[in-house]
Every structure is written in structure tokens, then in C-alpha cells.
N, C-alpha and C positions, 0 to 999 in steps of 0.2 A: 674455297673449299673444293670446288669441282676440279680446279687445276691440280690441287694437291692429291685428290683422289685418283685422277688420271695418272699422275706421276707414280703413285704407289702401285697402281695396277700395272703400269709399264715395268716397274722394278720387279714385281712378282713374276711377270711374264718372262723377263730376262733371266731371273734366277731359275725358273723352271726349265727354260731352254738350255741353260748351262748344265743343269743337273742331268737332263736327258742326254746331252752330248757326252758328258763325262761317263754316264752309265754305259752308253754304247761303247765308248773307248775301253772301259773296264771289261766289258763282255768280250770285246775283240782280243784283249790281252790274254784273258783266260783261255780262249779258243786257240790263240797262237801257242800257248804253253803246251796244250795237248798235241798240236801238230808238230811242234818242235821235238817233243819226246819221241814220237814215231820216227821222225827222221834220224834221230840220234841212235836208234836201234842198230842201224847199219853203219854208223860213223862214230864209233866210240873214240877213235883216235883224235877226233876234232871236238871232244867234249869240253875241254877247257875253253876253247874259243867260243863255242856256243853259249856256255854259261856266262862268259864275260859280256856277250852281246845281250843276252836276256837281262842280266843285272843292270845294264845301262838303260834298257827299255823300261824296266820296273822303276828305276830311279827317276826317269823322266815322267812317268805316270804319277809317282809319288809327289813330285814337285808341282804338277798341275793340280792334283787333288788338294794339296796344301793351300795353293793360291786361291782356290775356289771355295775353301772351307767346307769340303764334303765331310760327312761323318767319318770319324776315325774307324768305325767298324768295317766300312767298305775297304779301307786301306789295309786293315789288318787281315782281312780275308785274302787279299791279293798276296800279301807277304807270306801267309801260311801256305797258300797254294804253290807259290814259287819254291818255298823251302821243301814242301812235300815232293814236288816234281824233281827237284835237285837231288833229294835223298834217294828217290827211285832210280835215277840215272847212276848215282854213285854205286848202288847195290846191284846194278843190272848184270854184272859179270860174276857175282858172288853166289856161293852155295853155303848151306849151313849143315854141319854134321851134328846130329843129335845123339846123345847117349854114349859118347866116347869117354871111357873112364879117365879120370884126371891122374894119369900115371905115365911113366915112360912106356910101359907095355901097351897101354891104351893108345898112345900116339903111334906106336909102331903098327898096331892093327889098323888104325885109321889111314896110315900111309899106304898100307897094302890095299885097302879098299879103294883109295884114290887111283891106284895103278890099274884097278879093274875097270872103273867107270870112266877114267880118262887115260887111255893107254899111253898117250904121249907125255903124260905128266911125269916130271922127274924130281919134283920136290925142291927144297925140303919142306916138310910140313911144320909150319910155325904154330905154336900153342897159343893161337889168337882166340882166347876164351872171351865170351860175352855173357852178360847176365850177372846175377847175384852170387858173389863168391862165398856167401854164407849159406847158400841153399843146400838142401839134402841131395839133390840130383846133380850129376855131372853137368857142368855148364856147356852150352853149345860151342862149337868151334866155327868161326867164320873163315872161309877160304876164298881168296881172290884168284879167279881164273883169268886167262888172257883175253878172251872174247866172249860175246854172247853165244856164239855158236858152240864154243867149248863147254859153256855152262849147260846149254840145251843137250849136248851130247852126254854130259855127265848124268843129267836127270833121266834121259832116255835109257842109258845103260844100267840104271839101277835094277832093272828086271833081271840082270845077270847075277844079282846078289841073292836071289830067292832061296837057293839051296846051299848057301855058304854059311854054315853054322858059326864060323868064327866072327861073322859080322851080324849076328842075330840081335844084338842090343843096339845097333846103330841104324839110323835112318837119315836120309838126305832130303833137304828142303831148299826151296828158294829163300833168298835173303829178303824178307818182307819188312817194310816200314811198319810202325805201330798202326798207322791208318789202314794199311793193306791187311794186317792181321785182324783188325776190328771188322773190316768189310767181309773178310773170308768167314769169320765166325758168324756174322749176321746171316750170310748166305746159307751156311750150314744149318743154322737154327731154322731158317725159313724152309729148307728142304725137309727137315724133320717134321715140322708142323704140317707141311703140305702132304707128306706121306702118311700122316695119321688118318686112318679111316678110308684111305684110298683103295681102289681095286688093285688086283695083282698086276694088271697091265699098266695102271697109272704108277704103281710103285716101281715097276721095271723102267718106265720112262724117266722117273725121277733119278734112279740109279745111273742110267745112261747119261743123263744131263750132268750129274755130279762128276762122273768120270771125265766128261768132256771139259767141264769148267776147272776141275782140280787136277788135270793131268800132270802138270808140272809140279804141283805141290805134293802129290802122292808119290812116294818112292817106288811104287809098284812091287813092293815086297809082300810076302805073306803076313798075316796078322801079327805074328810074333815080332816082326821087324818094324812095324809101323808105330809112329808116335803121333798123338793127336796134336794138331797145330795150336791148340789152346795152351799147350805147355811151352810153346816157343815164344817167349816174350823177349825180343831182342831190342837193342838200343839203336 
């Protein structure tokens, strides 16, 4: 019995050791995903190669986890994180036009707006609508720009639309994943709660923090031009 007990204790120790090793490997992979995303910001042209590399690494981890019979939940978390990071990379050069009427005239106005915020843009503007086609509001238009720099330029130049009445129904947003939209909404709610009952100086600090965190999300137009991000449910 003592021998059997020692064998069982040894097996338990080995299992715990394997679990700790695999947990560390899992943590390292998640960290690598974050670092990889930052690197890809300046190397969009090599996106396909980077994705292939990461897919191979994830596949390797999946095989190890399968052999060691680690809980499926851990594996699912890695898969979901990889899909999320991949979607963010795919959307990295995109912008979303909100409030563009679903008509030929609406597309023409949107094309004029694009020439203002991206002077080198030559079109054509494809009617790449996203969202529910049965909705009451015009569906957002997803626009693919050439580089991250061009997207950032477009968002920055939205301040030029402030006094352009022909664009008053349209606002420009980043192309967010559903997870990013959820995170942004939660941060916005937290800021509202934090601002309740605060002093005037604290409320000012909260507004400044909001402007800093949401600088790219906000089209920097006057209130009549702005659209709440909660209305932007994209796929």
C-alpha cells in the first residue's frame, strides 16, 4: 500500500508539474500575441506572413494541450484571443462612415467627404454596407484605406468637417471589433459613474481623460455631427 501511495503521489506531482508548465506556455503565447500586434502596426505589408506564423504556433500549442488533456476551456480562450487579435489586425486600416443615406446621392456626398479627410484618396467609393439591412437607420459603410497612417490622417482631418453642413449627418469612426465596442461602452459608462457627484475640477479631469482615450473614436465634429458609438454594431 505504501508503494502504491507513493506512486500515486508521484503521478499527482507530475500532473501538477505538467499543468504548471503548460499554463506558463499558454501565458507566454498570449503575451506574444500582444507584442506581435504592436509590431504589425508598422508592417501591414507582412500581415499575411505574420498570421501564418502565429497560426502555426497556436496549432502547436493546441496539440500539446490535447496530448496533456488540459481543460478545453483554456484552449478555447487561446483560440478566441487569436481570432480577436486577427480581426483587429484586419480592421487596422479601416474607417466606418456612419449616417450615409442609402442612395446614389448619399454615396456621392460620402465620396466628397473622403476627399476632404484623405486628400490623396481617388476612389471609387464602394457601397460596402455592414449591419442589419432591415434597420430603420442607414447602415454604416466600411472603407478600406491603404495604411494605418492614412487611416489616422482621415480621423485627424475630421476636424475639417465641422462647418460643412453637407456632411452634418455623417460621422467617421474606427472599425472596431465587437469586443472593442463592448470595452469602449464599459469605459464610457465608468466615466459617467465616476463623474456623478464629482467636483468641477474632477469632472474636467474626466472630460480630458475621455478626450485622450477616445481621440480616434470621436470624429471631432460639433454635436450635430456626432454619433454615439453604441449605435455602431459592426460585424
